[in-house]
C-alpha positions in Angstrom: 0.0 0.0 0.0 1.3 3.5 -0.9 0.3 6.8 0.5 -0.1 9.5 -2.1 0.3 13.3 -1.6 -2.4 14.9 -3.7 -2.8 18.5 -2.3 -0.4 21.2 -1.2 -1.1 24.5 0.5 1.5 27.2 1.3 1.8 30.6 2.9 5.4 31.7 3.2 7.5 35.0 3.2 7.8 34.3 -0.5 4.1 34.4 -1.3 0.5 34.0 -0.2 0.0 30.6 -1.8 1.7 27.6 -3.3 2.4 28.9 -6.8 3.5 32.4 -5.9 5.8 31.1 -3.2 7.3 28.5 -5.6 7.9 31.0 -8.4 9.5 33.4 -6.1 11.9 30.7 -4.8 12.8 29.7 -8.4 13.2 33.2 -9.8 14.6 35.1 -6.7 11.7 37.6 -6.9 11.9 40.7 -4.8 10.0 40.4 -1.5 7.2 42.6 -0.3 8.6 45.4 1.8 6.4 44.4 4.7 8.2 41.0 4.7 11.6 42.6 5.5 10.4 45.3 8.0 11.7 43.5 11.1 15.5 43.2 11.6 16.7 39.6 11.7 13.4 38.1 10.3 11.3 37.6 7.2 7.6 38.0 7.9 4.6 36.9 5.9 3.1 39.0 3.2 -0.2 40.4 4.4 -3.5 39.0 3.5 -7.2 39.8 4.1 -8.0 36.5 5.8 -9.8 37.3 9.1 -11.5 34.1 10.1 -9.2 33.3 13.0 -8.0 35.2 16.1 -4.3 34.3 16.0 -1.8 34.2 13.2 -1.0 30.4 13.6 -4.7 29.7 13.2 -5.0 31.9 10.2 -2.0 30.2 8.6 -3.5 26.8 9.3 -6.9 27.6 7.8 -5.5 29.3 4.8 -3.1 26.6 3.9 -5.5 23.7 4.7 -8.1 25.3 2.4 -5.6 25.6 -0.5 -4.4 22.0 0.0 -8.0 20.6 0.1 -9.0 22.6 -3.1 -5.8 21.3 -4.8 -6.7 17.7 -4.0 -10.1 17.9 -5.6 -11.6 16.2 -2.5 -13.8 17.4 0.4 -13.6 16.0 3.9 -16.9 14.1 4.3 -16.5 11.2 6.6 -14.9 9.8 9.8 -12.2 8.3 7.5 -10.5 11.8 7.4 -7.9 12.7 10.0 -5.7 15.6 10.7 -2.1 16.0 12.0 -1.1 19.6 12.4 1.9 20.7 14.5 3.6 23.8 15.6 6.6 24.6 17.8 4.7 26.7 20.4 1.5 28.4 21.3 0.6 31.9 20.0 3.1 34.6 20.8 0.3 37.2 20.7 0.0 36.2 24.3 3.0 38.3 25.2 1.3 41.5 24.0 -0.8 42.6 26.9 -3.0 44.6 24.5 -4.2 41.4 22.8 -7.2 39.5 24.0 -6.9 35.9 23.1 -9.8 33.4 23.5 -9.0 30.5 25.8 -9.2 27.8 23.0 -6.5 29.8 21.1 -3.9 29.6 23.8 -2.8 26.0 23.1 -0.3 24.7 20.5 -3.2 22.6 19.3 -5.4 25.6 18.4 -4.5 25.5 14.7 -5.4 21.8 14.5 -8.7 22.5 16.3 -9.6 25.3 13.9 -9.0 23.1 10.9 -10.9 20.0 12.2 -13.8 22.2 13.1 -13.8 24.2 9.9 -13.8 21.1 7.7 -15.8 18.8 10.0 -13.1 16.2 10.3 -14.2 13.3 12.5 -11.2 11.0 12.5 -8.0 11.1 14.5 -6.6 14.6 15.3 -2.9 14.9 16.5 -0.7 17.9 17.2 3.0 16.9 17.3 5.6 19.2 18.6 9.2 18.3 17.6 10.9 21.7 17.5 12.2 22.4 13.9 11.4 18.9 12.8 7.7 19.3 13.5 6.6 19.9 9.9 8.1 16.7 8.5 7.2 14.7 11.7 3.5 15.8 11.3 3.4 14.4 7.7 5.1 11.2 8.9 2.5 10.7 11.5 -0.3 11.4 9.0 1.2 8.7 6.8 1.2 6.3 9.7 -2.6 6.9 10.3 -3.3 5.7 6.8 -0.8 2.8 6.9 -2.2 1.4 10.1 -5.8 1.7 8.8 -7.2 4.5 11.0 -7.8 6.9 8.0 -8.1 6.9 4.3 -7.3 10.6 4.0 -5.3 13.0 6.2 -4.7 16.7 6.3 -1.1 17.0 7.6 1.3 19.8 8.0 2.5 22.5 10.3 2.4 26.3 11.0 4.6 28.7 12.9 4.6 32.4 13.8 7.6 33.0 16.0 8.7 36.4 15.0 8.7 38.1 18.4 11.3 40.1 20.4 11.5 37.4 23.0 12.3 34.7 20.5 14.8 36.9 18.6 16.7 37.9 21.7 16.7 34.3 23.0 18.1 32.9 19.7 20.6 35.8 19.5 21.9 34.7 23.0 22.1 31.1 21.8 24.4 32.2 19.0 22.3 30.7 16.2 21.1 33.9 14.4 23.0 35.4 11.5 25.1 38.6 11.7 23.1 41.7 12.5 24.9 43.9 10.0 23.5 42.0 7.0 20.0 42.4 5.4 17.7 39.6 6.3 17.4 38.6 2.6 21.1 37.8 2.4 22.2 37.1 6.0 21.4 33.3 6.0 24.0 31.6 3.9 23.7 27.8 4.2 26.9 25.8 3.6 28.8 29.0 2.8 32.3 29.5 4.2 31.1 32.8 5.7 27.8 31.5 7.2 26.9 32.8 10.7 23.4 31.5 11.4 19.8 31.9 10.3 17.1 34.6 10.2 13.6 33.8 11.6 10.8 33.1 9.2 7.1 32.3 9.5 4.5 30.4 7.5 2.9 27.1 7.0 2.4 24.1 4.7 -0.4 21.6 4.5 -0.8 18.4 2.5 -3.6 16.1 1.7 -2.5 12.5 2.0 -4.5 9.7 0.5 -4.6 5.9 0.4 -3.5 5.3 -3.2 -6.0 2.6 -4.1 -8.9 5.0 -3.4 -7.8 7.4 -6.1 -9.6 7.4 -9.4 -9.8 9.4 -12.6 -11.7 12.2 -10.9 -8.8 12.9 -8.5 -5.8 15.0 -9.6 -2.6 13.0 -10.1 -0.4 12.8 -7.0 2.6 15.0 -6.6 4.4 12.1 -5.1 4.3 8.9 -3.1 5.7 8.4 0.4 8.1 5.5 0.3 9.4 5.7 3.9 9.9 8.0 6.8 12.1 7.6 9.9 12.6 9.6 13.1 15.5 9.1 15.4 17.1 11.2 18.2 20.6 12.7 18.5 21.0 12.7 22.3 24.0 15.1 22.4 22.4 18.2 24.0 19.7 20.8 23.8 21.1 22.6 20.7 24.3 20.7 20.0 24.9 18.3 17.2 27.1 15.3 17.1 30.2 16.6 15.2 30.7 13.1 13.8 27.1 13.0 12.6 26.6 9.5 13.7 22.9 9.9 14.2 22.3 11.4 10.8 24.5 8.8 9.1 22.4 6.1 10.7 19.1 7.9 9.8 20.0 8.2 6.1 21.6 4.8 5.9 18.5 3.1 7.4 16.2 5.1 5.2 17.8 3.7 2.1 18.1 0.2 3.6 14.4 0.1 4.5 13.3 1.2 1.1 15.7 -1.0 -0.8 17.1 2.0 -2.6 20.7 2.5 -3.5 22.5 5.9 -3.0 22.9 6.3 -6.7 19.2 6.1 -7.3 18.5 9.4 -5.4 18.2 12.5 -7.5 17.8 15.3 -4.9 18.5 15.9 -1.3 16.5 18.8 0.3 18.6 19.5 3.4 17.7 21.3 6.6 20.5 23.9 5.9 20.1 26.4 8.7 23.3 28.3 7.9 24.8 27.7 11.4 28.3 26.4 11.5 27.4 23.2 13.3 24.2 22.2 11.5 25.6 22.5 8.0 28.8 20.7 8.7 26.9 17.9 10.4 24.5 17.4 7.5 27.4 17.6 4.9 29.3 15.0 6.9 26.4 12.6 6.8 25.7 13.2 3.1 29.3 12.6 2.1 29.4 9.4 4.3 26.3 7.9 2.7 26.5 9.2 -0.8 30.2 9.3 -1.4 32.4 11.6 -3.3 30.8 14.9 -4.5 30.8 13.8 -8.2 28.8 10.7 -7.2 26.2 12.5 -5.0 22.7 13.7 -5.9 22.1 17.4 -6.1 21.6 19.1 -2.7 19.5 22.2 -2.1 18.2 24.1 0.9 15.9 27.1 1.0 16.2 28.9 4.4 18.4 31.6 2.8 15.4 32.6 0.7 12.6 32.6 3.3 14.2 32.3 6.7 13.9 29.5 9.3 10.2 28.9 9.9 11.0 26.6 12.9 8.0 24.3 13.4 6.8 24.9 9.9 10.2 24.5 8.2 10.0 20.8 7.4 6.6 21.1 5.8 7.5 24.1 3.7 10.6 22.4 2.5 8.8 19.1 1.8 6.6 21.2 -0.5 9.7 22.4 -2.4 10.8 18.8 -3.0 7.4 17.8 -4.3 7.2 20.9 -6.6 10.7 20.1 -7.9 9.4 16.6 -8.8 6.4 18.1 -10.6 8.3 20.7 -12.6 11.7 19.1 -13.0 13.3 22.3 -11.6 15.7 22.6 -8.6 16.0 26.0 -6.9 19.5 27.0 -5.8 20.7 27.5 -2.2 20.1 31.2 -1.9 23.1 33.2 -0.7 25.6 30.4 -1.2 28.6 32.1 -2.8 31.6 30.1 -1.7 31.0 26.5 -0.5 32.8 25.7 2.8 35.6 23.3 1.8 34.6 21.1 4.8 31.0 20.7 3.5 31.5 18.1 0.8 28.1 18.2 -0.9 27.0 18.8 -4.5 24.9 22.0 -4.1 22.7 23.8 -6.6 24.2 27.3 -6.7 23.1 30.7 -8.0 20.6 29.6 -10.6 17.7 27.2 -10.8 18.5 24.1 -12.8 16.4 21.8 -15.0 16.7 18.3 -13.7 14.2 15.4 -13.5 13.6 14.3 -10.0 12.3 10.7 -9.6 13.4 10.1 -6.1 14.2 12.6 -3.4 15.0 12.8 0.3 13.9 15.4 2.8 15.9 15.9 6.0 14.8 17.9 9.1 16.5 18.5 12.4 15.3 20.1 15.6 16.6 21.4 18.9 16.5 18.6 21.5 17.9 16.1 19.1 15.0 15.5 16.7 16.0 13.9 13.4 13.5 13.0 10.8 13.9 12.0 7.1 11.7 10.7 4.4 12.0 9.3 0.9 9.5 10.4 -1.8 8.9 8.9 -5.3 7.6 11.3 -8.0 4.0 11.2 -9.0 2.4 12.2 -12.2 1.1 15.7 -11.4 2.0 17.9 -14.4 3.3 21.4 -14.4 0.9 24.3 -14.3 
C-alpha cells in the first residue's frame, strides 16, 4: 500500500499561496517590503483573511483550504484525519493589549480550527518536535493511513515565532545570522562565511490519501511516500554530534528500509540552517552515505530565501521537494557564494537548474535532538 500526496497549501514569506511562493523561490523575486520590515526576520506577506484570532490559526486555515482545493476532494466522513503541528502556542499572548480566546492559547489551536472548519471526525494529532515538527507531522499522517485508521489525512504545520523574546533568545544562543546583513542575504547555508539563520514564518499543509482509493476524478499525485524515519541525537539541547553518527544512521537506514541505493536518489532537500554546526553535520552525513561529490545527488536548501520557519520549516521544504518533482526544476541554495571546503556536498548554486527528480530525500533536524527524514517517489502531477 502506498500513501499519495495529492494536495499542497503554502503561505510563506515568498508568497501568499503555493504557486506564488514557488515561483519566487525559483526566480529570486523581490520580496514585499512588509516582509523585510523586522530586523533579523522575514515575515509573511499580508492577506485579508480574518476568520481566526491568532496568526498560527490563520495560517492553518488558509493553507489547509488551499491543499484541500488542490486535492479535488472534500472531507466528508470519519475516515478523514488531521495531523497539524507547531513549535509553540501563540506569541500574541506576550502582547498585553491582545485579548486571546481561551481555545486559542494552546499549541493545538491551529489543529482545532482546521478540524472544526472542515468537519473532520477521524483522529486529530498535534505533534511538537521543534524544527522537525513539519516533517514529523506528515510522517504521523502517513502512519494513520498505513495502520488503517484513516483513508485521507490533512497533515502539516504552522509557525509564527517572529517576536522580540524569540529573537533575543536565539541571539543569545548564537544561532542567528550577523546583525549587519540584510535579512534577505544574512542566512548563507553551507557558505564558508555563514553565521546563522534569520527567523521566518509560515505554514504548509498536505492532503495525504490511500493510493488505491484514487480514481480518474482525482488529480494525479505530486508524489508517493516511500518511507519516513525519526531518530534522536542525544547530544544536548542545541548541540549536534560533530561526527554526525545519528544522521548517518538515519540516512543509511532510510535507504536500507526502502531497498534504494544511494545512486538512485536524484535530490536531497537539506535542513540547511546556515549555522556552523548544522551545515557541517549534514554535509558529513551526506558525504558518508552518498560518497564523493561527483557521485552525489544534487543538494538544495531554502532557508536563505525565506528564513527559518522553525516548526513549519520541514513542511514548507517538503513542498519544495514535491514541486521540484512536478516541474523538473531545482532551486538554488540562496546566498551560497563560496562553498565551505569542509561541506562536501553537491549544491545547486546561484541559478535554478532543470533536472528530472524521480526520487528525493527530505531531512529535518530540531533542537533537542529530533532527526526526521523521508524518501519520496515522483507522482504524475503535471506542471501548471
